[in-house]
C-alpha positions in Angstrom: -127.6 34.4 72.5 -130.4 31.9 72.3 -132.0 30.5 69.2 -135.8 29.8 69.5 -135.8 27.8 66.2 -137.2 24.3 66.6 -134.8 21.6 65.5 -136.0 18.5 63.9 -135.0 15.3 66.0 -134.0 12.2 64.1 -133.8 8.7 65.8 -133.3 9.7 69.5 -132.1 7.5 72.3 -132.8 8.6 75.9 -129.5 8.4 77.9 -130.4 10.0 81.3 -131.9 13.1 82.9 -130.4 16.1 84.5 -131.8 18.6 87.0 -129.7 21.7 87.8 -130.0 23.0 91.3 -130.8 26.6 91.9 -127.4 27.0 93.6 -125.8 26.9 90.1 -127.8 29.7 88.7 -126.1 32.4 86.4 -129.0 34.7 85.8 -131.6 34.6 88.6 -133.9 32.1 86.8 -131.5 30.0 84.7 -128.3 28.0 85.1 -124.8 29.4 84.7 -123.8 28.6 81.1 -120.5 26.9 81.8 -122.0 24.7 84.6 -125.0 23.7 82.3 -122.7 23.0 79.3 -120.2 20.9 81.5 -123.1 18.9 82.8 -124.3 18.0 79.3 -120.8 17.4 78.3 -120.4 14.5 80.7 -122.8 12.4 78.7 -120.3 12.3 75.8 -117.5 9.8 75.7 -115.2 12.4 74.0 -112.0 14.1 75.4 -113.2 17.5 74.4 -116.8 18.7 73.7 -118.5 21.6 72.0 -121.8 22.7 73.7 -124.2 25.2 72.0 -126.8 26.8 74.3 -130.2 27.3 72.6 -132.3 28.4 75.5 -131.6 29.6 79.1 -131.1 26.2 81.0 -134.0 26.1 83.5 -133.4 25.4 87.2 -134.9 22.6 89.4 -136.4 21.1 86.3 -135.9 17.5 85.0 -134.2 17.8 81.6 -133.8 14.9 79.3 -130.5 14.0 77.8 -130.9 12.2 74.5 -128.7 11.0 71.7 -129.6 12.2 68.2 -127.1 11.0 65.7 -123.8 12.7 66.3 -125.4 15.2 68.6 -126.3 14.8 72.3 -129.3 17.0 73.2 -130.6 18.6 76.4 -134.4 18.9 76.2 -137.0 20.5 78.3 -140.1 18.7 77.1 -139.9 19.4 73.3 -137.7 22.5 73.7 -134.2 22.2 72.7 -132.0 23.8 75.5 -128.6 22.8 74.4 -126.7 20.4 72.1 -123.3 18.9 72.4 -120.9 17.1 70.1 -117.3 16.2 70.0 -115.0 19.2 69.4 -111.7 20.6 70.5 -110.9 24.2 71.4 -107.6 24.1 69.4 -105.8 26.7 71.5 -102.2 27.5 72.4 -102.5 28.8 76.0 -100.2 31.5 77.2 -97.5 31.0 79.9 -99.4 31.4 83.2 -98.8 34.2 85.7 -97.7 33.1 89.2 -100.3 32.4 91.8 -99.4 35.6 93.6 -99.6 37.7 90.3 -103.1 36.3 89.6 -104.2 37.0 93.2 -103.1 40.6 92.6 -104.9 40.8 89.2 -108.2 39.7 90.7 -108.0 41.8 93.8 -110.8 44.3 94.1 -112.3 43.5 90.7 -115.7 42.3 92.0 -118.6 40.8 90.1 -119.6 41.6 86.7 -122.5 43.6 88.0 -125.1 43.1 85.2 -128.7 43.3 86.3 -129.8 39.8 87.1 -126.2 38.4 87.4 -125.1 39.6 90.7 -126.0 36.2 92.1 -124.2 34.2 89.4 -122.6 31.0 90.8 -119.3 31.9 89.1 -118.9 35.6 88.8 -121.4 36.9 91.4 -120.7 37.8 95.0 -122.7 35.2 96.8 -121.0 33.6 99.7 -121.9 30.1 98.4 -120.6 30.9 95.0 -117.1 30.6 93.4 -116.5 34.5 93.2 -114.2 34.1 90.2 -113.4 37.7 89.3 -110.6 38.1 86.8 -108.6 41.4 86.4 -105.9 42.6 83.9 -102.2 41.7 84.6 -100.0 44.7 85.0 -97.7 45.4 82.0 -99.7 43.4 79.4 -101.6 44.9 76.6 -103.1 41.7 75.1 -106.2 41.8 77.1 -105.2 38.8 79.3 -107.0 38.7 82.6 -106.3 36.4 85.6 -107.5 35.3 89.0 -107.2 32.3 91.2 -109.3 29.3 92.4 -108.5 27.1 95.3 -110.2 23.8 94.1 -113.0 22.6 96.3 -115.7 20.0 95.6 -114.0 19.2 92.2 -116.2 17.8 89.5 -115.8 18.2 85.6 -118.9 20.5 85.3 -117.5 22.6 88.1 -114.3 23.1 86.1 -116.3 24.1 83.1 -118.0 26.7 85.3 -114.7 28.0 86.5 -113.5 28.6 83.0 -116.7 30.2 81.9 -117.2 33.7 83.2 -113.5 34.8 83.0 -114.0 34.9 79.2 -116.5 37.7 79.6 -114.0 39.6 81.8 -111.5 39.5 79.0 -114.1 41.0 76.7 -114.3 44.2 78.9 -117.8 43.1 80.3 -119.3 46.0 82.2 -117.7 48.5 79.8 -118.9 47.4 76.4 -122.1 45.7 77.6 -122.7 42.3 79.2 -122.2 39.5 76.7 -123.9 36.2 77.2 -122.4 32.7 76.6 -123.7 31.0 73.4 -121.2 28.3 72.8 -118.3 26.7 74.7 -115.9 24.1 73.5 -113.7 22.7 76.3 -111.4 20.0 77.3 -110.2 18.9 80.7 -106.7 17.4 80.8 -106.7 16.8 84.5 -109.0 17.6 87.3 -107.4 19.6 90.1 -106.7 18.0 93.3 -108.8 19.1 96.3 -107.4 22.4 97.8 -104.9 22.7 94.8 -104.1 26.4 94.2 -105.1 27.1 90.6 -104.7 30.0 88.3 -107.4 31.0 85.8 -106.7 33.2 82.8 -108.8 34.4 79.9 -108.0 36.4 76.7 -110.0 37.8 73.8 -109.8 36.2 70.4 -111.8 38.1 67.9 -115.0 40.0 67.3 -117.6 40.2 64.5 -120.5 42.5 65.1 -122.3 41.3 68.3 -120.3 38.1 68.3 -117.3 38.0 70.6 -114.8 35.2 70.9 -112.7 34.5 73.9 -110.5 31.8 75.4 -109.8 30.6 79.0 -107.3 28.3 80.7 -107.0 26.7 84.1 -103.5 25.9 85.4 -102.4 23.8 88.3 -99.9 24.5 91.0 -97.0 23.5 88.9 -98.1 25.6 85.9 -99.5 22.8 83.8 -102.6 23.2 81.8 -105.5 21.6 83.4 -108.3 22.8 81.2 -109.0 25.0 78.2 -112.0 26.5 76.5 -112.9 28.5 73.5 -116.1 30.6 73.7 -118.6 32.4 71.7 -120.3 35.3 73.6 -123.2 37.4 72.1 -123.6 41.1 73.0 -127.2 42.0 73.8 -129.1 44.1 71.2 -129.2 47.8 71.9 -132.7 48.8 73.2 
């Protein structure tokens, strides 16, 4: 997933700093990828943003957000954690299932279960997490998975988190290995209202060796698209 190559910085401008609280962890010692990407995306004045994760985003650590030409960077000292730029997922989302159908699809699915991910803020089983667990919809053979989210504490970075892990479910995570998020391109058309009953869906796009591509969408109570993302996931190397 993560590149350790050092990237040459040009004329950088410090914008602000970011500290990700431990609550928003994915693996035990680093941030959930979608939450970290969404947090960085807020520094860009763009309707849709592409974020590439270069290193596991550290927790409880002040990270610098700097402008470097067309890129906005997230830095841990001199280490490049992530970079963001304007981009669009360019997706045509499917018609959403009903809220009841999505509830049934996610029933009993549980967390992804990979070692170190049981406490993921999104797909883990922690009582203070989102517990977003997507399952297949009956009668469909296109890999579409679905679940629900009753919006609470809504912020843009939280929406990025909600539409993160379902992509891994659509790739059969837990069956073909545990892919890790490497890039996420997302746009938010509307933030859900507090307590709005939302449907989350995800579907696979393509695969190329260890690279796996997926898409996710968030729908509001009336079936309108609230947010979309296109994702690149990386399967771990066999050991």
